[in-house]
All heavy atoms as an XYZ file, in Angstrom:
975
protein
N      82.449    122.675    120.927
C      83.355    121.592    120.531
C      82.653    120.383    121.013
O      82.095    120.119    122.056
C      84.645    121.682    121.401
C      85.370    120.516    121.221
C      85.356    123.005    121.052
N      82.538    119.414    120.016
C      81.881    118.187    120.266
C      82.672    117.016    119.553
O      83.098    117.141    118.450
C      80.429    118.200    119.786
C      79.416    118.751    120.650
C      77.985    118.460    120.231
O      77.700    118.470    119.063
N      77.193    118.160    121.242
N      82.719    115.955    120.308
C      83.226    114.675    119.775
C      82.128    113.687    120.010
O      81.751    113.351    121.015
C      84.568    114.275    120.463
C      85.769    115.204    120.298
C      86.985    114.678    121.128
C      86.176    115.338    118.789
N      81.703    113.019    118.918
C      80.640    112.107    119.017
C      81.142    110.761    118.398
O      81.330    110.613    117.288
C      79.489    112.598    118.174
C      78.204    111.721    118.220
C      77.416    111.854    119.508
O      77.534    112.953    120.121
N      76.683    110.950    119.904
N      81.266    109.825    119.356
C      81.596    108.389    118.872
C      80.409    107.517    118.593
O      79.395    107.743    119.352
C      82.540    107.731    119.989
N      80.511    106.680    117.666
C      79.451    105.819    117.312
C      80.035    104.502    116.758
O      81.244    104.450    116.371
C      78.500    106.520    116.389
O      79.094    106.864    115.173
N      79.225    103.536    116.512
C      79.560    102.410    115.878
C      79.691    101.127    116.742
O      79.981    100.052    116.246
N      79.556    101.303    118.062
C      79.703    100.154    118.892
C      78.512     99.228    118.756
O      77.479     99.572    118.183
N      78.639     98.126    119.463
C      77.636     97.106    119.375
C      78.051     95.794    119.871
O      79.141     95.608    120.387
N      77.269     94.761    119.636
C      77.565     93.380    120.001
C      78.147     92.736    118.757
O      77.555     92.672    117.624
C      76.343     92.587    120.374
C      76.429     91.166    120.811
C      77.362     90.962    121.887
C      75.116     90.554    121.110
N      79.304     92.035    118.891
C      79.911     91.255    117.828
C      80.462     89.947    118.385
O      80.855     89.965    119.531
C      81.053     92.130    117.229
C      82.092     92.413    118.147
C      81.565     91.475    115.918
N      80.448     88.987    117.485
C      80.979     87.673    117.938
C      82.527     87.669    117.881
O      83.155     88.435    117.135
C      80.373     86.589    117.108
C      78.923     86.317    117.149
C      78.579     85.161    116.433
O      79.171     84.696    115.494
N      77.292     84.563    116.846
N      83.125     86.826    118.730
C      84.573     86.673    118.594
C      85.055     86.415    117.194
O      84.472     85.641    116.543
C      84.823     85.506    119.590
C      83.783     85.586    120.520
C      82.555     86.016    119.816
N      86.137     87.109    116.758
C      86.576     87.082    115.497
C      86.015     87.976    114.477
O      86.410     88.117    113.331
N      85.004     88.618    114.989
C      84.297     89.591    114.008
C      84.955     90.933    113.984
O      86.004     91.186    114.596
N      84.285     91.845    113.278
C      84.865     93.253    113.030
C      83.832     94.317    113.350
O      82.707     94.112    113.257
C      85.390     93.360    111.675
O      86.406     92.478    111.304
N      84.348     95.474    113.699
C      83.602     96.618    113.887
C      84.319     97.869    113.469
O      85.528     97.849    113.573
C      83.129     96.845    115.432
C      81.938     96.156    115.911
C      81.831     96.437    117.440
C      80.624     96.552    115.260
N      83.703     98.852    112.948
C      84.262    100.185    112.632
C      83.683    101.211    113.470
O      82.439    101.439    113.379
C      84.210    100.532    111.249
C      85.089    101.707    110.941
C      85.094    102.070    109.383
N      83.991    102.933    109.002
C      84.065    103.657    107.988
N      85.142    103.897    107.230
N      82.890    104.397    107.612
N      84.456    101.775    114.348
C      83.924    102.960    115.125
C      84.267    104.294    114.370
O      85.245    104.381    113.733
C      84.724    102.932    116.532
C      84.651    101.620    117.374
C      85.263    101.838    118.763
C      83.167    101.216    117.531
N      83.328    105.198    114.653
C      83.480    106.481    114.040
C      83.451    107.568    115.127
O      82.820    107.396    116.211
C      82.294    106.766    113.117
O      82.339    105.775    112.064
N      84.214    108.642    114.874
C      84.157    109.756    115.814
C      83.934    111.031    114.948
O      84.844    111.221    114.014
C      85.466    109.842    116.586
S      85.633    111.262    117.645
N      82.914    111.666    115.140
C      82.686    113.008    114.498
C      83.118    114.056    115.346
O      82.478    114.218    116.454
C      81.192    113.095    114.093
N      83.965    114.902    114.896
C      84.519    115.987    115.519
C      83.981    117.328    114.936
O      84.169    117.542    113.753
C      86.096    116.032    115.580
N      83.391    118.115    115.766
C      82.860    119.454    115.197
C      83.002    120.535    116.134
O      83.282    120.472    117.331
C      81.343    119.217    114.908
O      80.605    118.898    116.145
N      82.979    121.707    115.420
C      83.171    122.976    116.358
C      84.451    123.661    116.227
O      84.574    124.740    116.676
N      85.465    122.844    115.792
C      86.825    123.542    115.654
C      87.503    122.981    114.447
O      86.943    122.136    113.760
C      87.680    123.186    116.942
C      87.313    123.986    118.129
C      88.154    123.517    119.362
N      87.863    124.333    120.515
C      88.430    125.470    120.971
N      89.456    125.801    120.268
N      88.091    126.025    122.029
N      88.582    123.473    114.138
C      89.417    123.033    113.043
C      90.252    121.793    113.450
O      91.523    121.810    113.607
C      90.240    124.152    112.528
C      89.586    125.267    111.936
C      90.561    126.378    111.522
N      91.317    126.029    110.431
C      91.096    126.214    109.204
N      89.924    126.806    108.829
N      91.860    125.836    108.162
N      89.490    120.715    113.537
C      90.123    119.524    114.022
C      91.035    118.978    113.027
O      91.720    118.015    113.315
C      89.031    118.431    114.380
C      88.372    118.736    115.760
C      87.189    119.225    115.824
C      89.182    118.309    116.889
C      86.627    119.503    117.094
C      88.603    118.627    118.148
C      87.332    119.177    118.207
N      91.118    119.389    111.842
C      92.060    118.936    110.831
C      93.522    119.110    111.316
O      94.413    118.491    110.813
C      91.942    119.600    109.470
O      92.125    120.959    109.593
N      93.724    119.997    112.309
C      95.094    120.269    112.809
C      95.277    119.540    114.071
O      96.367    119.652    114.752
C      95.329    121.777    113.037
C      95.099    122.540    111.810
S      96.253    122.033    110.519
C      97.837    122.486    111.127
N      94.345    118.789    114.655
C      94.435    118.174    115.810
C      94.868    116.625    115.609
O      94.321    115.987    114.651
C      93.119    118.093    116.579
C      92.696    119.314    117.180
C      93.020    120.677    116.608
C      92.043    119.500    118.401
C      92.644    121.835    117.171
C      91.596    120.673    118.972
C      91.821    121.818    118.315
O      91.494    123.020    118.877
N      95.642    116.144    116.521
C      95.740    114.574    116.486
C      94.517    114.008    117.197
O      93.902    114.687    118.055
C      97.105    114.180    117.232
O      97.103    114.621    118.543
N      94.291    112.776    116.895
C      93.051    112.172    117.411
C      93.447    110.753    118.030
O      94.363    110.087    117.606
C      91.981    111.899    116.365
C      91.607    113.218    115.640
S      90.674    114.355    116.721
C      89.119    113.403    116.974
N      92.755    110.421    119.082
C      93.104    109.174    119.710
C      91.831    108.403    120.003
O      90.745    108.916    120.236
N      92.049    107.044    120.220
C      91.000    106.155    120.705
C      91.423    105.569    122.082
O      92.610    105.047    122.069
C      90.716    105.116    119.680
C      89.923    105.593    118.499
C      90.428    105.980    117.311
C      88.526    105.753    118.420
N      89.418    106.336    116.439
C      88.133    106.217    117.102
C      87.466    105.502    119.321
C      86.972    106.544    116.760
C      86.213    105.744    118.848
C      85.900    106.216    117.623
N      90.698    105.584    123.000
C      90.935    104.895    124.228
C      89.808    103.986    124.646
O      88.636    104.062    124.004
C      91.068    105.969    125.427
C      92.323    106.805    125.221
C      92.361    107.898    124.354
C      93.469    106.550    125.979
C      93.516    108.641    124.186
C      94.644    107.303    125.811
C      94.663    108.434    125.016
N      89.956    103.072    125.516
C      88.947    102.191    125.988
C      88.909    101.933    127.476
O      89.981    102.109    128.058
C      88.927    100.904    125.232
C      90.218    100.054    125.419
C      90.211     98.847    124.512
N      91.242     97.876    124.790
C      91.476     96.789    124.209
N      90.809     96.467    123.031
N      92.464     96.023    124.469
N      87.854    101.668    127.972
C      87.776    101.288    129.408
C      86.792    100.172    129.586
O      85.679    100.307    129.309
C      87.352    102.476    130.249
C      87.351    102.308    131.744
C      87.277    103.570    132.592
O      86.813    104.629    132.064
N      87.726    103.511    133.734
N      87.377     99.079    130.066
C      86.532     97.859    130.363
C      86.015     97.970    131.755
O      86.565     98.827    132.673
C      87.325     96.650    130.262
N      84.937     97.274    132.125
C      84.296     97.341    133.403
C      85.220     97.006    134.522
O      85.867     95.931    134.423
C      83.064     96.444    133.355
C      82.126     96.646    134.638
C      81.547     98.016    134.680
C      81.058     95.470    134.641
N      85.373     97.921    135.449
C      86.319     97.602    136.529
C      87.787     97.863    136.298
O      88.615     97.515    137.256
N      88.107     98.308    135.181
C      89.538     98.495    134.804
C      89.704     99.991    134.446
O      88.807    100.741    134.228
C      89.915     97.620    133.598
C      89.811     96.137    133.833
C      90.264     95.348    132.723
C      90.313     93.864    133.034
N      90.918     93.059    131.913
N      91.052    100.332    134.447
C      91.416    101.605    134.079
C      91.238    101.901    132.567
O      91.314    100.964    131.781
C      92.866    101.974    134.542
C      93.050    101.975    136.007
O      92.165    102.205    136.766
O      94.198    101.597    136.459
N      91.106    103.227    132.263
C      91.168    103.514    130.883
C      92.467    103.275    130.250
O      93.607    103.491    130.796
C      90.827    105.060    130.631
C      90.775    105.544    129.208
C      90.418    107.000    129.359
N      91.284    107.829    130.141
C      91.074    109.010    130.545
N      90.006    109.702    130.069
N      91.992    109.680    131.287
N      92.515    102.731    128.989
C      93.725    102.362    128.327
C      93.715    102.912    126.923
O      92.746    103.044    126.163
C      94.079    100.907    128.395
C      93.027    100.043    127.567
C      93.499     98.531    127.578
O      94.372     98.129    128.350
O      92.914     97.754    126.782
N      94.926    103.122    126.439
C      95.100    103.689    125.143
C      94.953    102.525    124.128
O      95.238    101.415    124.360
C      96.570    104.234    125.010
C      96.975    104.552    123.569
C      96.474    105.597    122.903
C      97.932    103.744    122.966
C      96.902    105.836    121.588
C      98.318    103.925    121.649
C      97.894    105.118    121.020
N      94.367    102.909    122.912
C      94.208    101.952    121.867
C      94.884    102.441    120.630
O      95.774    101.635    120.092
C      92.649    101.720    121.582
N      94.676    103.539    120.076
C      95.292    104.040    118.975
C      95.307    105.508    118.806
O      94.423    106.145    119.392
C      94.602    103.428    117.710
N      96.225    106.036    118.013
C      96.282    107.533    117.787
C      96.717    107.827    116.378
O      97.600    107.063    115.803
C      97.153    108.215    118.811
O      97.183    109.588    118.571
N      96.351    108.957    115.866
C      96.682    109.367    114.509
C      97.048    110.890    114.569
O      96.274    111.614    115.154
C      95.595    109.047    113.509
C      96.064    109.340    112.099
C      94.317    109.798    113.837
C      95.203    108.723    110.998
N      98.160    111.269    113.903
C      98.517    112.598    113.893
C      97.623    113.544    113.040
O      96.815    112.957    112.326
C     100.054    112.609    113.450
O     100.063    112.260    111.983
N      97.864    114.773    113.077
C      96.918    115.629    112.379
C      97.034    115.388    110.832
O      96.010    115.634    110.112
C      97.356    117.123    112.674
C      98.652    117.485    112.014
C      99.889    117.472    112.558
C      98.763    118.114    110.723
N     100.847    117.895    111.552
C     100.129    118.358    110.540
C      97.908    118.570    109.712
C     100.696    118.884    109.260
C      98.438    119.038    108.493
C      99.767    119.329    108.333
N      98.157    115.045    110.369
C      98.226    114.788    108.950
C      97.839    113.455    108.416
O      97.656    113.135    107.344
C      99.803    114.972    108.478
O     100.591    114.043    108.987
N      97.724    112.509    109.468
C      97.495    111.143    109.112
C      98.779    110.408    108.813
O      98.677    109.133    108.598
N      99.889    110.984    108.909
C     101.051    110.392    108.480
C     101.736    109.589    109.525
O     102.605    108.863    109.236
N     101.229    109.693    110.846
C     101.778    108.959    111.904
C     100.777    108.358    112.687
O      99.689    108.997    113.011
C     102.718    110.013    112.775
O     103.147    109.262    113.952
N     100.939    107.165    113.032
C      99.945    106.494    113.815
C     100.630    105.696    115.020
O     101.826    105.208    114.760
C      99.021    105.388    113.129
O      99.919    104.433    112.398
C      98.255    106.126    112.033
N     100.001    105.460    116.051
C     100.493    104.694    117.208
C      99.484    103.734    117.607
O      98.344    104.121    117.685
C     100.961    105.663    118.371
C     102.026    106.609    117.925
C     101.432    104.820    119.498
C     102.371    107.620    119.036
N      99.884    102.528    117.946
C      98.876    101.556    118.467
C      99.407    100.909    119.733
O     100.559    100.780    120.004
C      98.728    100.541    117.429
C      98.046    100.909    116.161
C      98.899    101.334    115.091
C      96.714    101.000    115.978
C      98.285    101.733    113.848
C      96.131    101.465    114.907
C      97.008    101.750    113.747
O      96.372    102.193    112.629
N      98.463    100.592    120.609
C      98.711     99.784    121.857
C      99.170     98.346    121.326
O      98.739     97.997    120.206
C      97.524     99.619    122.664
N      99.967     97.755    122.060
C     100.376     96.370    121.650
C      99.274     95.429    121.342
O      99.297     94.606    120.474
C     101.332     95.804    122.770
C     102.711     96.401    122.782
O     103.035     97.095    121.850
O     103.366     96.322    123.776
N      98.139     95.571    122.203
C      96.994     94.743    122.046
C      96.222     95.030    120.830
O      95.495     94.161    120.342
C      96.097     94.878    123.259
O      95.697     96.312    123.315
N      96.498     96.228    120.194
C      95.860     96.591    118.936
C      96.606     96.337    117.637
O      95.953     96.244    116.580
C      95.432     98.050    119.013
N      97.873     96.287    117.705
C      98.702     96.180    116.582
C      98.329     94.899    115.778
O      98.146     93.804    116.267
C     100.200     96.036    117.026
C     100.701     97.367    117.564
C     102.168     97.131    117.982
C     102.766     98.401    118.577
N     104.175     98.282    119.038
N      98.184     95.103    114.506
C      97.747     94.032    113.564
C      96.400     93.821    113.432
O      95.862     93.080    112.567
N      95.585     94.333    114.406
C      94.107     94.193    114.342
C      93.267     95.401    114.213
O      92.279     95.425    113.562
C      93.630     93.489    115.709
C      94.342     92.106    115.919
C      93.680     91.466    117.190
N      93.801     92.267    118.290
C      92.714     92.577    119.149
N      91.529     92.216    118.680
N      92.845     93.293    120.150
N      93.840     96.479    114.762
C      93.136     97.829    114.707
C      93.798     98.746    113.692
O      95.029     98.642    113.517
C      93.092     98.452    116.007
C      92.191     97.732    117.152
C      91.695     96.479    116.884
C      92.087     98.364    118.265
C      90.919     95.929    117.904
C      91.309     97.735    119.335
C      90.788     96.589    119.134
N      93.011     99.512    113.025
C      93.588    100.548    112.047
C      92.732    101.889    112.422
O      91.580    101.904    112.229
C      93.405    100.123    110.634
O      94.074     98.864    110.408
C      94.022    101.233    109.750
N      93.575    102.873    112.726
C      93.055    104.162    112.867
C      93.225    105.027    111.592
O      94.262    105.049    110.946
C      93.649    104.943    113.998
C      95.108    105.110    113.965
C      92.993    106.218    114.369
N      92.160    105.853    111.173
C      92.264    106.640    110.033
C      91.418    107.892    110.210
O      90.583    107.940    111.184
C      91.770    105.840    108.768
O      90.465    105.436    108.940
N      91.592    108.766    109.422
C      90.923    110.062    109.451
C      90.534    110.463    108.087
O      91.111    110.222    107.047
C      91.693    111.205    110.229
C      93.007    111.609    109.521
C      93.721    112.473    110.559
N      93.058    113.646    110.904
C      93.233    114.320    112.125
N      94.239    113.886    112.905
N      92.538    115.355    112.330
N      89.404    111.346    108.027
C      88.831    111.847    106.833
C      88.480    113.233    107.116
O      87.291    113.509    107.507
C      87.634    110.914    106.374
C      86.993    111.468    105.149
O      87.726    112.301    104.460
O      85.923    111.063    104.736
N      89.441    114.123    107.020
C      89.199    115.571    107.310
C      88.364    116.165    106.226
O      88.697    116.061    104.992
C      90.560    116.280    107.464
C      91.221    115.849    108.771
O      90.519    115.438    109.736
O      92.505    115.741    108.762
N      87.423    116.981    106.717
C      86.544    117.700    105.732
C      87.355    118.875    105.264
O      88.315    119.292    105.656
C      85.327    118.117    106.582
N      86.787    119.488    104.214
C      87.364    120.774    103.702
C      87.205    121.865    104.723
O      86.467    121.820    105.675
C      86.563    121.118    102.405
C      86.736    120.119    101.324
C      85.930    120.586    100.012
C      86.059    119.534     98.938
N      85.357    119.935     97.763
N      88.084    122.847    104.463
C      88.150    123.885    105.410
C      86.763    124.585    105.791
O      86.481    125.127    106.796
C      89.140    124.976    104.937
C      90.536    124.489    105.081
O      90.828    123.463    105.662
O      91.334    125.073    104.395
N      85.962    124.551    104.760
C      84.659    125.284    104.964
C      83.604    124.400    105.784
O      82.553    124.894    106.136
C      84.030    125.582    103.580
O      83.935    124.292    102.852
C      84.894    126.506    102.816
N      84.028    123.080    106.051
C      83.088    122.309    106.732
C      83.600    122.323    108.265
O      84.604    122.697    108.569
C      83.159    120.852    106.233
C      82.552    120.837    104.787
O      81.721    121.741    104.538
O      82.892    119.932    104.074
N      82.673    121.812    109.043
C      83.024    121.869    110.523
C      82.986    120.484    111.043
O      82.906    120.380    112.258
C      82.048    122.782    111.237
C      82.269    124.237    110.823
C      80.513    122.432    110.975
N      82.911    119.385    110.321
C      82.783    118.046    110.807
C      83.888    117.183    110.268
O      84.070    117.254    109.025
C      81.441    117.388    110.506
C      81.423    116.020    111.034
C      80.277    118.160    111.130
N      84.779    116.710    111.163
C      85.753    115.858    110.751
C      85.612    114.412    111.370
O      85.035    114.259    112.421
C      87.132    116.483    111.301
C      87.303    117.955    110.914
C      86.910    118.943    111.608
C      88.022    118.155    109.743
C      87.011    120.280    111.293
C      88.213    119.454    109.237
C      87.681    120.472    110.022
O      87.941    121.783    109.737
N      85.942    113.504    110.606
C      85.770    112.095    110.962
C      86.924    111.379    111.270
O      88.126    111.466    110.539
C      84.940    111.360    109.904
C      83.614    112.012    109.522
S      82.474    111.954    110.957
C      82.350    110.240    111.263
N      86.996    110.575    112.257
C      88.147    109.691    112.659
C      87.522    108.277    112.758
O      86.445    108.144    113.392
C      88.803    110.051    113.899
C      89.959    109.106    114.211
C      89.347    111.511    113.639
N      88.212    107.187    112.326
C      87.608    105.974    112.374
C      88.668    104.980    113.050
O      89.817    105.180    113.023
C      87.460    105.374    110.942
C      86.563    106.263    110.088
C      87.104    107.125    109.217
C      85.201    106.252    110.254
C      86.296    108.031    108.402
C      84.449    107.124    109.535
C      84.931    108.056    108.668
O      84.105    108.786    107.866
N      88.058    103.934    113.701
C      88.895    102.869    114.214
C      88.278    101.525    113.748
O      87.217    101.134    114.197
C      88.867    102.907    115.789
C      89.713    101.754    116.442
C      91.224    102.130    116.203
C      89.571    101.798    117.902
N      88.973    100.956    112.762
C      88.578     99.678    112.244
C      89.188     98.525    113.123
O      90.332     98.598    113.339
C      89.110     99.550    110.785
C      88.802     98.077    110.172
C      87.247     97.877    109.920
O      86.563     98.797    109.492
N      86.911     96.645    110.292
N      88.344     97.732    113.619
C      88.737     96.711    114.576
C      88.414     95.323    114.002
O      87.260     95.158    113.713
C      88.044     96.923    115.949
C      88.330     98.281    116.602
S      87.589     98.405    118.231
C      85.942     98.212    117.996
N      89.442     94.516    113.842
C      89.210     93.218    113.276
C      89.658     92.081    114.239
O      90.405     92.327    115.340
C      90.078     93.007    112.021
C      89.646     94.052    110.900
O      88.547     94.410    110.863
N      90.705     94.495    110.172
N      89.240     90.862    114.078
C      89.585     89.837    114.894
C      89.316     90.099    116.280
O      90.322     89.906    117.152
C      91.086     89.464    114.631
C      91.446     88.131    115.180
O      90.621     87.227    115.375
O      92.655     87.853    115.436
N      88.154     90.537    116.647
C      87.848     90.925    118.032
C      87.851     89.718    118.987
O      87.347     88.685    118.553
C      86.649     91.714    118.007
C      86.755     93.123    117.372
C      85.350     93.708    117.084
C      87.448     94.075    118.403
N      88.208     90.028    120.177
C      88.106     88.976    121.217
C      87.266     89.485    122.418
O      87.102     90.791    122.511
C      89.580     88.627    121.736
O      90.077     89.586    122.502
C      90.412     88.272    120.509
N      86.933     88.652    123.342
C      86.175     89.226    124.419
C      87.008     90.192    125.320
O      86.428     91.026    125.895
C      85.847     87.910    125.292
C      85.851     86.793    124.262
C      86.812     87.067    123.185
N      88.358     90.187    125.135
C      89.139     91.097    125.984
C      89.005     92.527    125.283
O      89.410     93.394    125.973
C      90.597     90.746    125.875
C      90.891     89.517    126.845
C      90.283     88.139    126.372
O      90.262     87.902    125.110
O      89.761     87.396    127.197
N      88.471     92.588    124.188
C      88.332     93.952    123.597
C      86.971     94.618    124.014
O      86.641     95.773    123.598
C      88.267     93.856    122.022
C      89.603     93.347    121.504
O      90.587     94.004    121.915
O      89.532     92.450    120.654
N      86.163     93.866    124.748
C      85.003     94.454    125.414
C      85.192     95.725    126.285
O      86.008     95.562    127.145
C      84.184     93.426    126.096
O      83.686     92.393    125.225
C      82.932     93.969    126.667
N      84.663     96.743    125.824
C      84.943     98.074    126.587
C      84.099     99.162    126.041
O      83.525     99.013    124.969
C      86.433     98.354    126.660
N      84.112    100.318    126.805
C      83.526    101.550    126.269
C      84.745    102.181    125.563
O      85.729    102.351    126.166
C      82.935    102.412    127.365
C      82.530    103.760    126.742
C      81.775    101.641    128.033
N      84.565    102.588    124.302
C      85.526    103.167    123.530
C      85.305    104.714    123.434
O      84.186    105.107    123.013
C      85.588    102.589    122.171
C      86.325    101.202    122.163
C      85.621    100.117    122.613
C      87.532    101.029    121.606
C      86.298     98.902    122.733
C      88.218     99.774    121.660
C      87.484     98.668    122.193
O      88.157     97.432    122.225
N      86.376    105.519    123.592
C      86.274    106.937    123.640
C      87.203    107.455    122.525
O      88.342    106.999    122.342
C      86.635    107.480    124.940
C      85.803    107.082    126.105
C      86.096    105.893    126.807
C      84.745    107.844    126.515
C      85.400    105.568    127.940
C      83.899    107.406    127.579
C      84.333    106.263    128.292
O      83.471    105.892    129.406
N      86.804    108.501    121.935
C      87.659    109.293    121.031
C      88.044    110.569    121.735
O      87.370    111.169    122.605
C      87.062    109.610    119.615
S      85.591    110.553    119.628
N      89.255    111.094    121.360
C      89.848    112.239    121.950
C      90.615    113.106    121.038
O      91.103    112.597    119.979
C      90.622    111.943    123.209
N      90.699    114.409    121.285
C      91.465    115.262    120.387
C      92.557    116.003    121.044
O      92.340    116.541    122.147
C      90.471    116.245    119.660
N      93.719    116.103    120.455
C      94.893    116.875    120.962
C      95.315    117.986    120.092
O      95.660    117.807    119.016
C      96.002    115.851    121.116
C      97.273    116.343    121.587
O      97.292    117.599    121.959
O      98.383    115.844    121.388
N      95.303    119.173    120.682
C      95.620    120.398    119.940
C      97.086    120.458    119.376
O      97.280    121.087    118.389
C      95.350    121.738    120.766
C      93.968    121.943    120.969
C      93.726    123.109    121.914
N      94.119    122.809    123.215
C      94.116    123.690    124.331
N      93.470    124.787    124.203
N      94.446    123.210    125.528
N      98.002    119.617    119.970
C      99.362    119.736    119.519
C      99.596    119.064    118.207
O     100.567    119.285    117.489
C     100.231    119.056    120.621
C     100.437    119.913    121.890
C     101.434    119.317    122.850
C     100.872    121.336    121.530
N      98.717    118.073    117.841
C      98.708    117.524    116.583
C      99.584    116.302    116.417
O      99.535    115.747    115.212
N     100.302    115.915    117.296
C     101.087    114.688    117.204
C     100.458    113.541    117.844
O      99.775    113.613    118.822
C     102.427    114.872    117.911
C     103.348    116.003    117.284
S     104.870    116.284    118.102
C     104.309    116.820    119.636
N     100.539    112.356    117.127
C      99.968    111.157    117.740
C     100.616    110.860    119.104
O     101.877    110.973    119.241
C     100.213    109.955    116.808
N      99.772    110.548    120.123
C     100.247    110.305    121.457
C      99.489    109.308    122.123
O      98.188    109.261    121.953
C     100.408    111.541    122.192
O     100.717    111.358    123.588
C      99.097    112.411    122.198
N     100.121    108.444    122.916
C      99.229    107.462    123.689
C      98.835    107.939    125.142
O      98.237    107.227    125.841
C     100.338    106.311    123.883
C     101.607    106.940    123.998
C     101.507    108.096    123.105
N      99.378    109.151    125.430
C      99.078    109.641    126.809
C      97.703    110.420    126.856
O      97.516    111.317    126.288
C     100.226    110.510    127.330
C     101.524    109.826    127.268
C     102.639    110.775    127.572
N     102.826    111.870    126.798
C     103.828    112.752    126.960
N     104.749    112.626    127.859
N     103.938    113.820    126.039
N      96.822    109.917    127.794
C      95.570    110.551    127.862
C      95.559    111.936    128.315
O      94.856    112.791    127.927
C      94.759    109.665    128.917
C      95.774    108.920    129.548
C      96.958    108.630    128.628
N      96.673    112.356    129.091
C      96.715    113.620    129.599
C      97.033    114.676    128.504
O      96.885    115.921    128.701
C      97.826    113.792    130.751
C      97.381    113.141    132.043
O      96.109    112.844    132.056
O      98.247    112.852    132.900
N      97.558    114.239    127.330
C      97.819    115.093    126.250
C      96.575    115.539    125.479
O      96.736    116.501    124.676
C      98.776    114.462    125.264
C     100.202    114.178    125.726
O     100.503    114.865    126.787
O     100.929    113.456    125.155
N      95.504    114.898    125.703
C      94.330    115.248    124.964
C      93.458    116.303    125.604
O      93.273    116.308    126.892
C      93.510    113.899    124.790
C      94.195    112.952    123.749
C      95.114    112.074    124.244
C      93.886    113.130    122.357
C      95.772    111.316    123.314
C      94.574    112.227    121.501
C      95.508    111.313    121.967
O      96.209    110.584    121.117
N      92.976    117.137    124.798
C      92.175    118.311    125.330
C      90.675    118.127    125.262
O      90.053    118.832    126.106
C      92.561    119.510    124.450
C      93.989    119.808    124.398
O      94.627    120.154    125.458
O      94.712    119.506    123.344
N      90.341    117.351    124.347
C      88.777    117.140    124.299
C      88.475    115.624    124.113
O      89.197    114.919    123.617
C      88.229    117.772    123.010
C      88.629    119.409    122.960
C      89.630    119.834    122.202
C      87.879    120.301    123.668
C      90.016    121.131    122.104
C      88.245    121.626    123.617
C      89.310    122.019    122.893
N      87.377    115.337    124.853
C      86.985    113.935    124.841
C      85.525    113.833    124.443
O      84.613    114.688    124.762
C      87.150    113.345    126.317
C      88.546    113.242    126.658
C      89.343    114.162    127.177
C      89.264    112.001    126.640
N      90.639    113.644    127.462
C      90.590    112.308    127.079
C      89.058    110.736    126.251
C      91.629    111.348    127.213
C      90.044    109.739    126.349
C      91.325    110.065    126.794
N      85.191    112.728    123.792
C      83.660    112.457    123.462
C      83.163    111.485    124.452
O      83.852    110.974    125.265
N      81.878    111.333    124.293
C      81.190    110.244    125.141
C      81.592    108.973    124.455
O      82.140    108.837    123.393
C      79.799    110.399    125.189
C      78.839    109.744    124.134
C      79.218    109.964    122.697
O      79.894    110.994    122.381
N      78.868    109.086    121.819
N      81.466    107.871    125.200
C      81.973    106.521    124.747
C      80.869    105.828    123.886
O      79.698    106.144    123.953
N      81.307    104.737    123.203
C      80.459    103.868    122.552
C      80.830    102.467    122.961
O      82.037    102.029    123.022
C      80.550    103.970    121.038
O      79.565    103.120    120.384
C      81.921    103.670    120.476
N      79.899    101.583    123.348
C      80.109    100.287    124.034
C      80.308     99.277    122.970
O      79.469     99.134    121.974
C      78.947     99.935    124.843
C      79.043     98.610    125.586
C      80.186     98.433    126.451
C      77.830     98.316    126.283
N      81.341     98.530    123.055
C      81.678     97.410    122.215
C      81.728     96.211    123.088
O      82.441     96.110    124.083
C      83.069     97.483    121.576
C      83.536     96.282    120.897
C      83.104     98.737    120.623
N      80.766     95.273    122.696
C      80.761     94.000    123.450
C      81.098     92.827    122.526
O      80.410     92.681    121.398
C      79.324     93.743    124.024
O      78.999     94.790    124.817
C      79.133     92.524    124.770
N      82.097     92.119    122.784
C      82.437     90.912    122.067
C      82.119     89.580    122.773
O      82.664     89.381    123.825
C      84.017     90.920    121.783
C      84.384     89.735    120.823
C      84.430     92.187    121.142
N      81.028     88.992    122.242
C      80.622     87.752    123.039
C      79.917     86.828    121.982
O      79.304     87.279    120.921
C      79.673     88.197    124.029
O      79.017     87.093    124.737
N      79.896     85.542    122.310
C      79.230     84.620    121.480
C      77.791     84.315    122.115
O      77.070     83.529    121.537
C      80.055     83.337    121.433
O      80.382     82.832    122.634
């Protein structure tokens, strides 16, 4: 089981980034997926989540209207599933390490304890 997040980098305030999370090793098409972030010296916080079907999404208040979570599940014969976090209108307060996670229950959820698998993080730095 592997979750591999990528797409982080340095962006100016007001800019955009799209983070990707590649999930492999299980049938992640039945899992809900979430994005969390942790800024330096702060606790990990929820950003966005998407249900197994893609029909339900949840966003943190700080992400609403700026972030969009989506998924692109591979066919059953494949073993890599992709989840994305499109982030627009970024501010320095969005600077953090972003993590993707997977929940076997399949429902979108903001609670980190609901997630069974976690990937390594990708650093997003918003600065001029």
